[in-house]
Steps between C-alpha positions, in 0.01 A plus 500: 500500500187417691184635349260716700219242524740243643633753753149577603424129540809447716401800714149365556635151568730618779320504839510848641483574871128573482443185292685287755296659777176426319605141434601454860175650621302277263684193628431602859131541422489156338660340806268693732194396301608138508548518876153642543345231280651205688499652846276264700385752757374757254159337487475515877510879531174648621369856516351645816377845598653670802390809694674695775399808702770647725577813703700741284480844660414806292746410223568138403873476432675229301567283805134504601385422146736201482376381837142514371592293193669236715198483730271462199716210376474331840124545494487353149673184626264473798198547273631227270530259793155586633329466161701230321668305784261510797619161627851647529404807701616354831837419346515847345465656844811311608718617209342845453784687678756332271301577184426858605867569573602396147177574315665606173654154450148351488378751241606470136372846404241757597317794346356792697142561391420808704622716789327752720638734768242648732678791665207565728514156662872467423447157343664361187324225303642283222328236285713264292494175306772251593621192313581253777754219486253226588750207511724683747204595718370142497844371598501738797154382606592134461814560704276628778291181470815293526596683818157450655429190711281348228620152414683426825646186340160354406486245221317614187434349160341671203343408170454790256436419135526702180193490275435604141147489362466263205121490458159496665256232603127560448258317727132458435213300643203372304167406651220313321142456625206310359162666485202271440171630362177313443212586269159341516218501248144372538276430206144383489325312227125468489323239300149383499396374838864492614766732621875443517774704664871461433800651680843547353818608676833622367817549703801702388840549663692828458870530586615829652870574525678769695873578495702693753848618413743594775789745476801377307789373708860570405722207413861552605836350418650461848856429605742574780792732429857518623481881486203495739660252739828691516343845548246392762741272682746787542236729655364234738853399603602861566194525726641215715273222369649157440383426146448137398434398139137400442613182322692384808206577727267313265708184525523524880120532522441188284405742223189626676648839419486432128640769272330338199160544666562872553618541141192322367268718711675816382468382140126574496466777758644682800319296766648190657260208537397403852651153451838650408496734799398226743766259376771769514411600856483140620837430342664802665329432835635145495854641508454687828748390760740358240818636345297589190241711685362789292326799659396691187394429144495788249314446172404718207508576130684738270283563195703597193339723239595508133822689422484841335761699313580850623517722190715760674774277641465190282485294819263214564262555794330226700243554774464249785218506757582316824259369765591293806430401858664331799345215700596434860528127575500573874164677461320220312592633161356847557597770252719747691621726215382588151634705211371616164414516240806721449625585151869526413667580167818355354696631202781359292656473154311173443166359609671235713712754688198724558297203623769389746549856628125534559480163678793584729361844582153360572639214711710735712205736541264220608748348745583843642135588555429164667803535729396854589149390593628208708750718685238772547277251679794353696411154371754231580 
């Protein structure tokens, strides 16, 4: 005979229907949480306010209210482009009908902040906050760049480097001056029937020193990155540029375009020395009329900040600030497009994954902005 405590234990041990439901729900939540943590695009969502004011008659029905919300979402996207992606506005105008027709697929979520129905003017107003799917919107804008006559088969090479600050360099100048001073004394001695006068001189030298300290300069650890090359190369290629590796171009130009010189200049600042610029331009200009002719050189930096740990998700977060420009060889090395500094964020289960995600996002953003500016100016 089974005792009562043992029966009770066996009863508790058996999973009931509600227990199985709770276990299943808990497992689903665990899987969902894991998906959210490792989902690469989660860090790319961005919030934007949207406002719409439409005709609604004397009573705003459900259809009119929904139409106002959709219009507010469209306005939120347009505001985002105007404020955060001004270089892409021309491309946005090309794909606006496509985005507007399927606006909900570009919005992750939204929250209505306020509504107002003015029966006197028969207008219905809605204000909302939308969480936009930034990667999908950027892809749509870049697709417009690719369809624009931007590259037109022109040859382009680029040199973007990743940098992490490892220290600072302090510069100071000292200046020393000599100050001479002279003292003179006259004494008279009087004796009987005679008078004598003596003169004595003393000279002293004083050293004065002044020191001027300039602003500290950052010292960077600089290197190229496969993630950068792959991400940027894809965007430039999609925009109909013929991308040539900077190392190949350097060899063809007798290494006047010297990647080591650019890396060394970027190690101590963001400015390229005049000697490096002149040599690079002369090397690229020497290739004109040959099979290795290059029309454009894109250069820039991606500055990596220290990784942080997100307490809520447990993810590592890395911020990358990108700055770049494009030189036109056909226009004597003139700068024809610039971008940045633009900040992008990468997340991941490890610092390395977060760093690579941030570098790829920043590289794509920089290349997309440069392509948009070139296509907007119809530069070939």
